[in-house]
BALOBA-1460 file (C-alpha; in Angstrom, 3 decimals):
// residues 309
<rec num="1" residu="m" x="0.000" y="0.000" z="0.000"/>
<rec num="2" residu="a" x="1.317" y="3.438" z="-0.881"/>
<rec num="3" residu="s" x="-0.254" y="5.278" z="2.081"/>
<rec num="4" residu="i" x="-2.327" y="4.886" z="5.212"/>
<rec num="5" residu="a" x="-5.341" y="6.255" z="3.329"/>
<rec num="6" residu="t" x="-5.014" y="3.580" z="0.641"/>
<rec num="7" residu="f" x="-4.636" y="0.907" z="3.302"/>
<rec num="8" residu="a" x="-7.723" y="2.199" z="5.162"/>
<rec num="9" residu="i" x="-9.902" y="2.096" z="2.038"/>
<rec num="10" residu="t" x="-8.679" y="-1.397" z="1.150"/>
<rec num="11" residu="f" x="-9.198" y="-2.511" z="4.744"/>
<rec num="12" residu="q" x="-12.777" y="-1.218" z="4.707"/>
<rec num="13" residu="l" x="-13.499" y="-2.927" z="1.402"/>
<rec num="14" residu="a" x="-12.057" y="-6.234" z="2.585"/>
<rec num="15" residu="s" x="-13.926" y="-6.105" z="5.907"/>
<rec num="16" residu="v" x="-17.313" y="-5.798" z="4.148"/>
<rec num="17" residu="y" x="-16.854" y="-9.175" z="2.487"/>
<rec num="18" residu="l" x="-14.909" y="-10.958" z="5.198"/>
<rec num="19" residu="l" x="-17.235" y="-9.978" z="8.036"/>
<rec num="20" residu="g" x="-20.218" y="-10.743" z="5.815"/>
<rec num="21" residu="a" x="-18.864" y="-14.261" z="5.355"/>
<rec num="22" residu="l" x="-18.211" y="-14.704" z="9.077"/>
<rec num="23" residu="r" x="-21.859" y="-13.866" z="9.778"/>
<rec num="24" residu="k" x="-23.069" y="-16.665" z="7.497"/>
<rec num="25" residu="t" x="-23.100" y="-19.247" z="10.268"/>
<rec num="26" residu="g" x="-26.527" y="-20.778" z="9.660"/>
<rec num="27" residu="e" x="-27.216" y="-24.354" z="8.674"/>
<rec num="28" residu="m" x="-28.294" y="-23.328" z="5.159"/>
<rec num="29" residu="w" x="-24.758" y="-22.155" z="4.416"/>
<rec num="30" residu="r" x="-23.219" y="-25.224" z="6.045"/>
<rec num="31" residu="e" x="-25.501" y="-27.592" z="4.132"/>
<rec num="32" residu="g" x="-25.093" y="-25.751" z="0.826"/>
<rec num="33" residu="t" x="-28.772" y="-24.810" z="0.413"/>
<rec num="34" residu="a" x="-28.410" y="-21.053" z="1.005"/>
<rec num="35" residu="v" x="-28.390" y="-19.990" z="-2.669"/>
<rec num="36" residu="w" x="-31.488" y="-22.139" z="-3.305"/>
<rec num="37" residu="y" x="-33.311" y="-20.227" z="-0.558"/>
<rec num="38" residu="v" x="-32.000" y="-16.878" z="-1.836"/>
<rec num="39" residu="l" x="-33.439" y="-17.563" z="-5.295"/>
<rec num="40" residu="q" x="-36.805" y="-18.251" z="-3.647"/>
<rec num="41" residu="i" x="-36.944" y="-14.659" z="-2.352"/>
<rec num="42" residu="d" x="-39.289" y="-13.272" z="-4.988"/>
<rec num="43" residu="q" x="-38.685" y="-9.612" z="-4.166"/>
<rec num="44" residu="y" x="-35.043" y="-10.083" z="-5.208"/>
<rec num="45" residu="a" x="-34.884" y="-12.980" z="-7.674"/>
<rec num="46" residu="r" x="-35.032" y="-12.318" z="-11.398"/>
<rec num="47" residu="p" x="-37.696" y="-14.337" z="-13.277"/>
<rec num="48" residu="w" x="-35.221" y="-16.508" z="-15.191"/>
<rec num="49" residu="t" x="-33.521" y="-17.725" z="-12.010"/>
<rec num="50" residu="r" x="-36.540" y="-19.932" z="-11.252"/>
<rec num="51" residu="a" x="-35.101" y="-22.335" z="-13.819"/>
<rec num="52" residu="l" x="-32.076" y="-22.866" z="-11.547"/>
<rec num="53" residu="l" x="-34.093" y="-24.129" z="-8.583"/>
<rec num="54" residu="d" x="-34.179" y="-27.715" z="-9.870"/>
<rec num="55" residu="h" x="-30.371" y="-27.859" z="-10.119"/>
<rec num="56" residu="t" x="-29.713" y="-28.366" z="-6.423"/>
<rec num="57" residu="e" x="-26.170" y="-29.687" z="-6.814"/>
<rec num="58" residu="l" x="-25.152" y="-26.655" z="-8.878"/>
<rec num="59" residu="l" x="-26.682" y="-24.362" z="-6.271"/>
<rec num="60" residu="k" x="-24.689" y="-26.126" z="-3.550"/>
<rec num="61" residu="v" x="-21.491" y="-25.418" z="-5.474"/>
<rec num="62" residu="l" x="-22.539" y="-21.760" z="-5.858"/>
<rec num="63" residu="t" x="-23.282" y="-21.531" z="-2.128"/>
<rec num="64" residu="w" x="-19.849" y="-22.719" z="-1.078"/>
<rec num="65" residu="t" x="-18.187" y="-20.734" z="-3.893"/>
<rec num="66" residu="t" x="-19.804" y="-17.558" z="-2.568"/>
<rec num="67" residu="l" x="-18.476" y="-18.244" z="0.915"/>
<rec num="68" residu="g" x="-15.044" y="-19.099" z="-0.444"/>
<rec num="69" residu="i" x="-14.775" y="-15.866" z="-2.435"/>
<rec num="70" residu="e" x="-15.951" y="-13.728" z="0.493"/>
<rec num="71" residu="i" x="-13.242" y="-15.254" z="2.702"/>
<rec num="72" residu="l" x="-10.340" y="-15.680" z="0.246"/>
<rec num="73" residu="a" x="-10.604" y="-12.603" z="-1.991"/>
<rec num="74" residu="p" x="-10.308" y="-9.990" z="0.816"/>
<rec num="75" residu="l" x="-7.143" y="-11.696" z="2.068"/>
<rec num="76" residu="l" x="-5.614" y="-11.589" z="-1.418"/>
<rec num="77" residu="l" x="-5.883" y="-7.789" z="-1.373"/>
<rec num="78" residu="f" x="-3.148" y="-7.694" z="1.286"/>
<rec num="79" residu="t" x="-0.639" y="-10.185" z="-0.117"/>
<rec num="80" residu="g" x="1.610" y="-7.443" z="-1.501"/>
<rec num="81" residu="l" x="1.818" y="-9.209" z="-4.874"/>
<rec num="82" residu="s" x="0.173" y="-7.505" z="-7.835"/>
<rec num="83" residu="r" x="-1.078" y="-10.667" z="-9.512"/>
<rec num="84" residu="w" x="-2.623" y="-12.064" z="-6.333"/>
<rec num="85" residu="r" x="-4.260" y="-8.740" z="-5.596"/>
<rec num="86" residu="a" x="-5.629" y="-8.604" z="-9.138"/>
<rec num="87" residu="l" x="-7.037" y="-12.097" z="-8.594"/>
<rec num="88" residu="g" x="-8.742" y="-10.932" z="-5.388"/>
<rec num="89" residu="v" x="-10.287" y="-7.934" z="-7.132"/>
<rec num="90" residu="g" x="-11.375" y="-10.125" z="-10.058"/>
<rec num="91" residu="l" x="-13.086" y="-12.613" z="-7.737"/>
<rec num="92" residu="l" x="-14.995" y="-9.861" z="-5.931"/>
<rec num="93" residu="v" x="-16.126" y="-8.321" z="-9.226"/>
<rec num="94" residu="l" x="-17.172" y="-11.782" z="-10.456"/>
<rec num="95" residu="l" x="-19.211" y="-12.244" z="-7.279"/>
<rec num="96" residu="q" x="-21.009" y="-8.946" z="-7.844"/>
<rec num="97" residu="v" x="-21.664" y="-9.816" z="-11.495"/>
<rec num="98" residu="g" x="-23.266" y="-13.017" z="-10.234"/>
<rec num="99" residu="f" x="-25.517" y="-10.960" z="-7.955"/>
<rec num="100" residu="l" x="-26.311" y="-8.622" z="-10.834"/>
<rec num="101" residu="v" x="-27.509" y="-11.308" z="-13.252"/>
<rec num="102" residu="t" x="-29.504" y="-13.363" z="-10.721"/>
<rec num="103" residu="l" x="-30.898" y="-10.814" z="-8.251"/>
<rec num="104" residu="e" x="-32.592" y="-7.425" z="-8.513"/>
<rec num="105" residu="l" x="-30.655" y="-5.433" z="-5.916"/>
<rec num="106" residu="g" x="-30.871" y="-1.978" z="-7.431"/>
<rec num="107" residu="l" x="-27.587" y="-0.070" z="-7.573"/>
<rec num="108" residu="f" x="-25.876" y="-2.262" z="-4.989"/>
<rec num="109" residu="p" x="-23.898" y="-4.498" z="-7.405"/>
<rec num="110" residu="w" x="-22.851" y="-1.540" z="-9.566"/>
<rec num="111" residu="i" x="-21.664" y="0.504" z="-6.587"/>
<rec num="112" residu="s" x="-19.808" y="-2.511" z="-5.211"/>
<rec num="113" residu="i" x="-18.043" y="-3.120" z="-8.521"/>
<rec num="114" residu="v" x="-16.935" y="0.503" z="-8.820"/>
<rec num="115" residu="a" x="-15.770" y="0.540" z="-5.188"/>
<rec num="116" residu="t" x="-13.763" y="-2.642" z="-5.767"/>
<rec num="117" residu="l" x="-12.005" y="-1.576" z="-8.970"/>
<rec num="118" residu="f" x="-9.996" y="1.110" z="-7.182"/>
<rec num="119" residu="a" x="-7.896" y="-1.728" z="-5.685"/>
<rec num="120" residu="w" x="-6.903" y="-3.019" z="-9.135"/>
<rec num="121" residu="p" x="-3.082" y="-2.759" z="-9.511"/>
<rec num="122" residu="s" x="-1.505" y="-1.203" z="-12.579"/>
<rec num="123" residu="w" x="-1.251" y="-3.341" z="-15.715"/>
<rec num="124" residu="g" x="2.506" y="-2.869" z="-15.699"/>
<rec num="125" residu="s" x="2.904" y="-4.298" z="-12.200"/>
<rec num="126" residu="i" x="0.695" y="-7.265" z="-13.117"/>
<rec num="127" residu="r" x="2.575" y="-7.941" z="-16.346"/>
<rec num="128" residu="n" x="5.967" y="-7.718" z="-14.657"/>
<rec num="129" residu="a" x="4.831" y="-9.481" z="-11.449"/>
<rec num="130" residu="q" x="5.973" y="-6.500" z="-9.405"/>
<rec num="131" residu="p" x="5.212" y="-6.308" z="-5.681"/>
<rec num="132" residu="i" x="2.942" y="-3.573" z="-4.397"/>
<rec num="133" residu="r" x="4.777" y="-0.778" z="-2.621"/>
<rec num="134" residu="p" x="4.612" y="-0.951" z="1.191"/>
<rec num="135" residu="l" x="3.295" y="1.850" z="3.347"/>
<rec num="136" residu="a" x="5.273" y="5.043" z="2.939"/>
<rec num="137" residu="g" x="7.569" y="5.878" z="5.814"/>
<rec num="138" residu="a" x="6.637" y="9.581" z="6.035"/>
<rec num="139" residu="p" x="4.213" y="10.556" z="8.825"/>
<rec num="140" residu="a" x="0.615" y="10.746" z="7.695"/>
<rec num="141" residu="p" x="-1.180" y="14.111" z="8.059"/>
<rec num="142" residu="p" x="-3.667" y="14.405" z="10.958"/>
<rec num="143" residu="t" x="-6.691" y="14.171" z="8.664"/>
<rec num="144" residu="t" x="-5.486" y="10.894" z="7.196"/>
<rec num="145" residu="r" x="-4.795" y="9.475" z="10.653"/>
<rec num="146" residu="l" x="-8.284" y="10.521" z="11.749"/>
<rec num="147" residu="i" x="-9.911" y="8.768" z="8.772"/>
<rec num="148" residu="a" x="-7.833" y="5.651" z="9.398"/>
<rec num="149" residu="g" x="-8.902" y="5.720" z="13.042"/>
<rec num="150" residu="l" x="-12.579" y="5.977" z="12.073"/>
<rec num="151" residu="v" x="-12.212" y="3.013" z="9.726"/>
<rec num="152" residu="l" x="-10.694" y="1.049" z="12.607"/>
<rec num="153" residu="v" x="-13.601" y="2.007" z="14.895"/>
<rec num="154" residu="l" x="-16.062" y="0.898" z="12.231"/>
<rec num="155" residu="f" x="-14.238" y="-2.410" z="11.854"/>
<rec num="156" residu="l" x="-14.228" y="-3.024" z="15.622"/>
<rec num="157" residu="w" x="-17.960" y="-2.283" z="15.739"/>
<rec num="158" residu="q" x="-18.664" y="-4.729" z="12.935"/>
<rec num="159" residu="l" x="-16.455" y="-7.315" z="14.629"/>
<rec num="160" residu="a" x="-18.401" y="-6.899" z="17.868"/>
<rec num="161" residu="t" x="-21.725" y="-7.380" z="16.055"/>
<rec num="162" residu="l" x="-20.599" y="-10.853" z="15.037"/>
<rec num="163" residu="f" x="-21.481" y="-11.898" z="18.571"/>
<rec num="164" residu="r" x="-24.258" y="-9.484" z="19.593"/>
<rec num="165" residu="y" x="-27.067" y="-7.635" z="17.827"/>
<rec num="166" residu="p" x="-26.445" y="-3.883" z="17.394"/>
<rec num="167" residu="s" x="-29.379" y="-2.876" z="19.621"/>
<rec num="168" residu="d" x="-28.116" y="-5.049" z="22.484"/>
<rec num="169" residu="l" x="-24.548" y="-3.897" z="21.951"/>
<rec num="170" residu="k" x="-25.471" y="-0.206" z="22.000"/>
<rec num="171" residu="r" x="-27.359" y="-0.581" z="25.275"/>
<rec num="172" residu="s" x="-24.204" y="-1.904" z="26.919"/>
<rec num="173" residu="l" x="-22.072" y="1.077" z="25.821"/>
<rec num="174" residu="p" x="-21.608" y="4.401" z="27.648"/>
<rec num="175" residu="g" x="-23.954" y="7.146" z="26.512"/>
<rec num="176" residu="p" x="-21.325" y="9.328" z="24.759"/>
<rec num="177" residu="v" x="-19.940" y="6.333" z="22.835"/>
<rec num="178" residu="r" x="-23.429" y="5.295" z="21.778"/>
<rec num="179" residu="s" x="-24.244" y="8.831" z="20.648"/>
<rec num="180" residu="m" x="-21.025" y="9.052" z="18.616"/>
<rec num="181" residu="l" x="-21.791" y="5.789" z="16.838"/>
<rec num="182" residu="e" x="-25.311" y="6.967" z="15.996"/>
<rec num="183" residu="i" x="-24.216" y="10.431" z="14.817"/>
<rec num="184" residu="l" x="-21.555" y="8.936" z="12.546"/>
<rec num="185" residu="r" x="-24.010" y="6.198" z="11.484"/>
<rec num="186" residu="f" x="-21.431" y="3.590" z="12.415"/>
<rec num="187" residu="d" x="-24.122" y="1.515" z="14.137"/>
<rec num="188" residu="q" x="-24.710" y="-0.427" z="10.927"/>
<rec num="189" residu="y" x="-25.322" y="-4.140" z="10.695"/>
<rec num="190" residu="w" x="-24.744" y="-6.098" z="7.491"/>
<rec num="191" residu="s" x="-27.096" y="-9.065" z="7.802"/>
<rec num="192" residu="m" x="-28.159" y="-9.752" z="4.217"/>
<rec num="193" residu="f" x="-28.578" y="-13.511" z="3.826"/>
<rec num="194" residu="a" x="-26.921" y="-14.006" z="7.235"/>
<rec num="195" residu="p" x="-26.838" y="-16.059" z="9.355"/>
<rec num="196" residu="n" x="-29.342" y="-17.660" z="6.951"/>
<rec num="197" residu="p" x="-31.278" y="-16.292" z="3.969"/>
<rec num="198" residu="m" x="-34.748" y="-15.198" z="4.977"/>
<rec num="199" residu="t" x="-37.566" y="-17.663" z="4.392"/>
<rec num="200" residu="i" x="-40.440" y="-15.166" z="4.497"/>
<rec num="201" residu="d" x="-41.078" y="-12.669" z="1.728"/>
<rec num="202" residu="g" x="-43.993" y="-11.439" z="-0.347"/>
<rec num="203" residu="w" x="-45.588" y="-8.552" z="-2.166"/>
<rec num="204" residu="y" x="-48.140" y="-5.805" z="-1.544"/>
<rec num="205" residu="v" x="-51.539" y="-5.230" z="-3.078"/>
<rec num="206" residu="a" x="-53.664" y="-2.067" z="-2.879"/>
<rec num="207" residu="p" x="-57.113" y="-2.799" z="-4.380"/>
<rec num="208" residu="v" x="-59.702" y="-0.055" z="-4.590"/>
<rec num="209" residu="s" x="-63.118" y="0.123" z="-6.253"/>
<rec num="210" residu="t" x="-63.785" y="2.460" z="-9.165"/>
<rec num="211" residu="h" x="-67.014" y="4.322" z="-9.790"/>
<rec num="212" residu="g" x="-67.285" y="2.333" z="-13.005"/>
<rec num="213" residu="g" x="-67.734" y="-0.895" z="-11.032"/>
<rec num="214" residu="g" x="-64.250" y="-2.362" z="-11.401"/>
<rec num="215" residu="t" x="-61.367" y="-2.905" z="-9.004"/>
<rec num="216" residu="v" x="-57.882" y="-1.625" z="-9.679"/>
<rec num="217" residu="d" x="-54.561" y="-1.992" z="-7.854"/>
<rec num="218" residu="l" x="-52.953" y="1.337" z="-6.987"/>
<rec num="219" residu="l" x="-49.574" y="-0.337" z="-6.504"/>
<rec num="220" residu="r" x="-49.723" y="-1.515" z="-10.129"/>
<rec num="221" residu="g" x="-50.371" y="1.934" z="-11.541"/>
<rec num="222" residu="g" x="-54.125" y="1.446" z="-11.603"/>
<rec num="223" residu="a" x="-54.078" y="-1.863" z="-13.523"/>
<rec num="224" residu="p" x="-57.017" y="-4.255" z="-12.960"/>
<rec num="225" residu="y" x="-56.652" y="-5.973" z="-9.603"/>
<rec num="226" residu="d" x="-55.417" y="-9.587" z="-9.783"/>
<rec num="227" residu="p" x="-55.470" y="-11.516" z="-6.483"/>
<rec num="228" residu="g" x="-53.033" y="-14.146" z="-7.782"/>
<rec num="229" residu="k" x="-49.271" y="-14.180" z="-7.356"/>
<rec num="230" residu="p" x="-47.498" y="-11.965" z="-9.923"/>
<rec num="231" residu="s" x="-45.163" y="-13.717" z="-12.345"/>
<rec num="232" residu="h" x="-42.473" y="-11.151" z="-11.481"/>
<rec num="233" residu="v" x="-42.868" y="-10.011" z="-7.878"/>
<rec num="234" residu="s" x="-39.940" y="-7.580" z="-7.900"/>
<rec num="235" residu="g" x="-41.442" y="-5.835" z="-10.914"/>
<rec num="236" residu="t" x="-44.649" y="-5.024" z="-9.013"/>
<rec num="237" residu="f" x="-42.953" y="-2.341" z="-6.919"/>
<rec num="238" residu="l" x="-42.976" y="1.219" z="-8.221"/>
<rec num="239" residu="s" x="-39.162" y="1.300" z="-8.091"/>
<rec num="240" residu="d" x="-36.292" y="-0.321" z="-6.247"/>
<rec num="241" residu="r" x="-36.336" y="2.445" z="-3.631"/>
<rec num="242" residu="w" x="-40.069" y="1.908" z="-3.161"/>
<rec num="243" residu="k" x="-39.394" y="-1.791" z="-2.653"/>
<rec num="244" residu="e" x="-36.834" y="-1.107" z="0.061"/>
<rec num="245" residu="y" x="-39.125" y="1.443" z="1.706"/>
<rec num="246" residu="l" x="-42.197" y="-0.783" z="1.779"/>
<rec num="247" residu="m" x="-40.221" y="-3.805" z="2.977"/>
<rec num="248" residu="t" x="-38.769" y="-1.627" z="5.755"/>
<rec num="249" residu="l" x="-42.279" y="-0.650" z="6.807"/>
<rec num="250" residu="s" x="-43.121" y="-4.341" z="7.178"/>
<rec num="251" residu="d" x="-40.424" y="-4.576" z="9.880"/>
<rec num="252" residu="l" x="-41.568" y="-1.569" z="11.935"/>
<rec num="253" residu="g" x="-43.551" y="-2.082" z="15.089"/>
<rec num="254" residu="d" x="-46.255" y="0.530" z="14.417"/>
<rec num="255" residu="p" x="-46.006" y="1.902" z="10.859"/>
<rec num="256" residu="a" x="-49.633" y="3.109" z="10.612"/>
<rec num="257" residu="q" x="-48.678" y="6.775" z="10.172"/>
<rec num="258" residu="y" x="-46.362" y="5.896" z="7.290"/>
<rec num="259" residu="w" x="-48.967" y="3.761" z="5.555"/>
<rec num="260" residu="e" x="-51.374" y="6.685" z="5.785"/>
<rec num="261" residu="q" x="-48.899" y="8.775" z="3.778"/>
<rec num="262" residu="v" x="-48.367" y="5.923" z="1.295"/>
<rec num="263" residu="a" x="-52.129" y="5.629" z="0.769"/>
<rec num="264" residu="r" x="-52.477" y="9.369" z="0.154"/>
<rec num="265" residu="y" x="-49.627" y="9.306" z="-2.356"/>
<rec num="266" residu="l" x="-51.098" y="6.333" z="-4.246"/>
<rec num="267" residu="i" x="-54.493" y="8.031" z="-4.474"/>
<rec num="268" residu="k" x="-52.953" y="11.269" z="-5.726"/>
<rec num="269" residu="r" x="-50.815" y="9.370" z="-8.224"/>
<rec num="270" residu="y" x="-53.826" y="7.506" z="-9.563"/>
<rec num="271" residu="h" x="-55.889" y="10.693" z="-10.070"/>
<rec num="272" residu="t" x="-52.950" y="12.252" z="-11.947"/>
<rec num="273" residu="h" x="-52.964" y="9.504" z="-14.594"/>
<rec num="274" residu="h" x="-56.571" y="8.222" z="-14.707"/>
<rec num="275" residu="a" x="-59.950" y="9.797" z="-15.383"/>
<rec num="276" residu="d" x="-62.081" y="7.006" z="-13.855"/>
<rec num="277" residu="p" x="-62.798" y="8.114" z="-10.246"/>
<rec num="278" residu="i" x="-62.221" y="5.709" z="-7.381"/>
<rec num="279" residu="d" x="-64.034" y="5.194" z="-4.098"/>
<rec num="280" residu="e" x="-61.228" y="6.109" z="-1.729"/>
<rec num="281" residu="e" x="-63.055" y="4.615" z="1.266"/>
<rec num="282" residu="t" x="-62.659" y="1.135" z="-0.235"/>
<rec num="283" residu="l" x="-58.871" y="1.308" z="-0.497"/>
<rec num="284" residu="s" x="-56.979" y="-1.301" z="1.482"/>
<rec num="285" residu="i" x="-53.297" y="-2.264" z="1.449"/>
<rec num="286" residu="s" x="-52.234" y="-5.796" z="2.324"/>
<rec num="287" residu="y" x="-49.024" y="-7.760" z="2.433"/>
<rec num="288" residu="m" x="-49.175" y="-11.167" z="0.773"/>
<rec num="289" residu="m" x="-46.740" y="-13.092" z="2.986"/>
<rec num="290" residu="e" x="-45.192" y="-16.234" z="1.538"/>
<rec num="291" residu="r" x="-43.050" y="-18.732" z="3.457"/>
<rec num="292" residu="t" x="-40.366" y="-20.913" z="1.853"/>
<rec num="293" residu="v" x="-39.851" y="-24.426" z="3.199"/>
<rec num="294" residu="s" x="-37.409" y="-27.125" z="2.130"/>
<rec num="295" residu="d" x="-39.627" y="-28.368" z="-0.712"/>
<rec num="296" residu="g" x="-40.949" y="-25.065" z="-2.057"/>
<rec num="297" residu="e" x="-43.247" y="-22.182" z="-1.132"/>
<rec num="298" residu="l" x="-46.417" y="-22.336" z="0.954"/>
<rec num="299" residu="a" x="-49.604" y="-20.566" z="-0.100"/>
<rec num="300" residu="p" x="-49.425" y="-16.815" z="0.661"/>
<rec num="301" residu="v" x="-51.189" y="-15.420" z="3.721"/>
<rec num="302" residu="r" x="-52.892" y="-12.041" z="3.418"/>
<rec num="303" residu="e" x="-51.894" y="-9.557" z="6.139"/>
<rec num="304" residu="p" x="-53.770" y="-6.207" z="6.140"/>
<rec num="305" residu="v" x="-51.458" y="-3.255" z="6.827"/>
<rec num="306" residu="w" x="-53.767" y="-0.314" z="6.073"/>
<rec num="307" residu="p" x="-56.219" y="1.030" z="7.168"/>
<rec num="308" residu="g" x="-55.338" y="-1.395" z="9.982"/>
<rec num="309" residu="r" x="-55.001" y="-4.987" z="11.058"/>
């Protein structure tokens, strides 16, 4: 590494993958079924990935390959050898490309690829098998040392959350330390597909009656309401950000006030694009919850979320 700043950025990049792998301690990852369960999460899976679900042995290989890359590739970034570092970067980019073609994760794979490419060594050093320069001996400026220290604090926090949930961990910390973590937004917890992929997912419906006698779904842009499961669940959300927002609401203890705002927005959006009036009093929003078991998906269960349970 040419400087402390470069080391800190590489360290942060490597810790994202390595700590993510260390959190994958569930039996699905040990048994090799994790990717199969991930591809059953309809709000993320692309439609074509359903064809992979019958190839269980292939999915086992992909499960263990994912774990292997998340553990090995970050370590290769610190070998000091250009070719090994290039291999580490290539493996991480390949992993993100795999996410990109199988899962609908918004900008996440693209941002991850761009963030990873900065660690790519020069073509000349790769071609000539040159070692990467060690840390420079000159003292780092105070700002650089501060940034490096913050990266270390973030790493220690993430390391601590391997053993305790963030909420429990924060309660055990002194007030000033807890406030600092929250102000800096260091109290993050990367738990995607860890310790196991989630087995409960679903989609939302917002049927409302029209004055013309029909029923439309405001979450489908006013298309005729269909009570069946959509062929492409991820495509039923207004956008990727809307998907993340609505799925976050499903995890809140009392999100009624937020659903009220969502309902008002959907009504306003419908009136902007449609002339057929709707009976706003008939609007209801429900979550169609679907559970994945070892041999497939159970029938969805309707859970009303607005105007109330």
